[in-house]
C-alpha positions as MATLAB code, in Angstrom:
seq = 'MLKPVLLALFSSLIAFSAAAEGPSCSATAAEKKLAGAAKNSFMKKCEKDAQAAACEAQAGEKKLAGAAKNSFVKKCVKDAAGA';
ca = [
     -57.296    7.442  -24.081;
     -54.771    8.904  -27.521;
     -52.338    7.804  -26.127;
     -52.514    4.556  -26.964;
     -53.874    4.551  -30.173;
     -50.321    6.973  -30.670;
     -48.337    4.210  -29.213;
     -50.261    1.467  -31.604;
     -49.139    3.354  -35.224;
     -45.775    4.391  -33.366;
     -45.504    0.487  -33.058;
     -46.898   -0.235  -36.439;
     -44.511    2.559  -37.752;
     -41.479    0.634  -35.704;
     -42.084   -2.229  -37.806;
     -43.014   -1.393  -41.177;
     -39.668    0.598  -41.562;
     -37.496   -2.489  -39.183;
     -38.618   -4.895  -41.826;
     -38.627   -1.712  -45.292;
     -34.298   -3.043  -44.063;
     -34.107   -5.693  -42.729;
     -33.867   -7.691  -46.682;
     -31.860   -4.431  -48.131;
     -29.963   -5.551  -44.734;
     -29.487   -8.681  -45.809;
     -28.911   -8.680  -49.714;
     -25.814   -5.869  -48.418;
     -24.776   -8.417  -45.716;
     -24.768  -11.449  -48.485;
     -23.141   -8.893  -51.222;
     -20.515   -8.853  -49.247;
     -20.068  -12.588  -48.600;
     -20.660  -12.491  -44.541;
     -20.956  -15.174  -42.846;
     -21.207  -16.251  -38.878;
     -20.226  -13.746  -36.477;
     -18.861  -11.323  -38.981;
     -22.679  -10.833  -39.916;
     -24.269  -10.572  -37.639;
     -22.462   -7.918  -36.394;
     -23.318   -6.122  -39.222;
     -26.478   -6.975  -39.860;
     -27.020   -5.872  -36.329;
     -25.477   -2.298  -36.777;
     -27.471   -2.293  -40.333;
     -30.219   -2.838  -38.385;
     -29.951    0.491  -35.613;
     -29.072    2.696  -37.941;
     -32.104    1.573  -40.353;
     -33.495    2.410  -37.005;
     -31.902    5.440  -36.242;
     -32.335    7.051  -39.618;
     -36.019    6.712  -39.162;
     -35.937    8.130  -35.936;
     -34.195   10.878  -37.146;
     -37.208   11.502  -39.771;
     -39.795   11.601  -37.496;
     -37.760   13.894  -35.541;
     -37.695   15.738  -38.664;
     -40.748   15.898  -39.227;
     -41.652   16.864  -35.654;
     -40.174   19.579  -36.710;
     -37.609   18.991  -33.385;
     -33.853   21.102  -33.389;
     -31.115   20.661  -30.856;
     -30.960   18.917  -27.444;
     -34.976   18.507  -28.264;
     -33.740   16.434  -31.462;
     -31.240   14.279  -29.489;
     -33.528   13.366  -27.065;
     -36.200   12.510  -29.256;
     -33.749   10.139  -30.899;
     -32.723    9.053  -28.172;
     -35.041    7.690  -26.812;
     -36.744    6.479  -29.966;
     -34.018    3.744  -30.918;
     -34.180    2.916  -27.069;
     -37.539    1.596  -27.444;
     -36.872    0.087  -30.601;
     -35.000   -1.626  -29.074;
     -36.319   -2.862  -26.690;
     -39.455   -3.334  -28.338;
];
């Protein structure tokens, strides 16, 4: 019963962090005057980096280190990409 609640909370956190990072990626792309394929590539990398940073922060909150942290971050980023 607790697992669905945590999953919903985690999903909303990911959506919120992605939404929070979206405008800054767009603003940076606009500042760099990117367009077309260059803009698409930049946006994809920027959003992936933002998600990785959010996952790193979650790992820090859970006080994970070493292999456990790496595994958590890798799974977190993969799950976010699939969502």
